[in-house]
N, C-alpha and C positions, 0 to 999 in steps of 0.2 A: 491611930497610926499603925499599931501592931496588926490590926485587921487588914489594912492596905498592904503591909509588908507580907503577910501570910498569903494573900491573894496573888501578889506579884511573884512569890516563890513558886506557886502552883502554875500560874498562867505562863510565865516566861519559859520554863522548860517544855511545857506542852506546845507552846507556839513554835519553839525551835524544832521540836520533833515533827510537828505538822509541816513546817516549811521544808525540812529534810525529806519527808515523805512526798511532798509535792514535787520537789526536784527529781526524786527517784522515779516517780510515776511519769513525769514529763519526759525524762530521758528514756525510759522504757518504751513509751508510746512512739517517740521519735525513731528509735531503733526498729521497732516493729513496722512502722510506716516505710522506712528505708528498705527493710527486708521484703515487704510486700511489693514495692516498686521494682526491686531487682528481680523478684520472681515473675512479675508481670512482663518486664522487658525480656526475660529469658523465654517465657512462653510466646511472646510476640515474635521473637527471633526464630524460634522453632517453627512457627507457622508461616511467617512472611519470607524468611530467607529462601526456602524452596520455590516460592512463587516468584520472587525477584529473579532467581537464577533461571527459572523457566522463561520469564519475560526477556531476559538477556539472550537466552538461546533463540527465542523467536525473532528478536530484532536482528541478531547476527544472521539467522536464516533468511530473513527478509532482505537484508543488504546483499547477501550472497546471491539470492535468486534474482535480484534486479540488476546485478552487474551486467553491463551490456553483452559481454561474451556469453555468459550463462543464459541470459534472457533470450538471445537470438537462437542459441542451440536448442533451448527447450521448446520454443515455438517453431512449428514446422515451416521451413522456408521454401521447400520445393513446390513448384507449380502454383505459386501464389504471386499476385501482383504486388508491387511496392506499396500501393495504397492499402491493400488488404492486410499486408504484413504490418505496416505501420499501425493500423487500427488494432490489430491483435496485440502488438507489443505495448502500446499505450494502455490498452484495457488491462493487460496482465500486470503492469506496474501499479496501476490504480487499484486493482483488486487486491494485490499483495499488501499495499499500504493500508487500505481501508480495513483489511482483515486483521491487521496488527495495530490499528490505531489506539486501542485501549492500553497498549503497553506503556504509553507515555506516563501513566500513573506511577510506575515503578522507577522512573528515571528523572534525573534533574532536567531543568529547563534547557540547559546548555547541551546536554546529550541529545535530548529530543529534537532540538533545533538542528543539530548536526545530521540527524537521521532525515529530517524533513528536507534539508538542503541536498542531501544525497539523492533523495527521490526526485527533487526538482532538477538536479543536475542530469539525471538519467533521462527525464522527459525532455530537457533541453537538447541533449545529444540526439534523441530520436527526432525531435523537430528539425534540427539542423540537417540531419541526414535526409529527412523527408524532402526538404527544400532543394537538395542537390540532385535528386533523381526525378525522372519523369513519372507521371501518374501511372502510365501503363508499363513501366519498366518491371523487370522481374524482382521478386523478393530477394533474390540472391544479390542483385545490385545494391539494394537498400542495405542488406546485411554487410556488404563490403564497406559501404560508406559509414555505417555505424562502427564497425571495427576500426576503421581509419581515424575517425574523429575521436573515439575513446583512447586510441593510442597516442594521438597528438596532444591530448590534454596534459597540461603541466601539473595541475593539482587534481588529486583524485579524492572527490568528496566521499565516495563510498569507503575508501580506506581510512579516511579521517574519522568518519562516523563509526566504523568498526573499532578503531582505537579508542574512541570515547566510550563506547559501550563496554568494551573489555576492561578499560581502566576503572570504570565505575563498578563493575562486577568484582574486580579484584580488591576493592575497598572492603568487601565483606570478609575477606580471608586474611 
């Protein structure tokens, strides 16, 4: 019995010390893991934030460039038929959109859907304007119809998409 008592006196404090060391090591490793995660998030933010800001700038530029007023002014309307101007405008909108298609990676589904709806809205305006003029009419006539339809619109999909993009960018600040 004395032998068992002596072993218990040695093993019990050693077990308590080992358990305490175990708790300290687990706590230390947990804190180190949290610190590494914070460092990784900081590094990701330093790398990804500028890319996201650049993507936001590109989407804003896309939306501004496909605004009907800016679009018609940018494409030469003098001495062009309505059919030729329509083709140029639709091509320009599709080129702009396809050039910025990869930017969807940096934005939420909701924001990207707003951008797509804005592009579709511009194409709709162009199609409606094209239907209202003769094929051999001047490009200036088509431009007038585009301006008139865009002014008559109650909802502005481009302005809505711009607000969505800007609000999502402001989340980072």
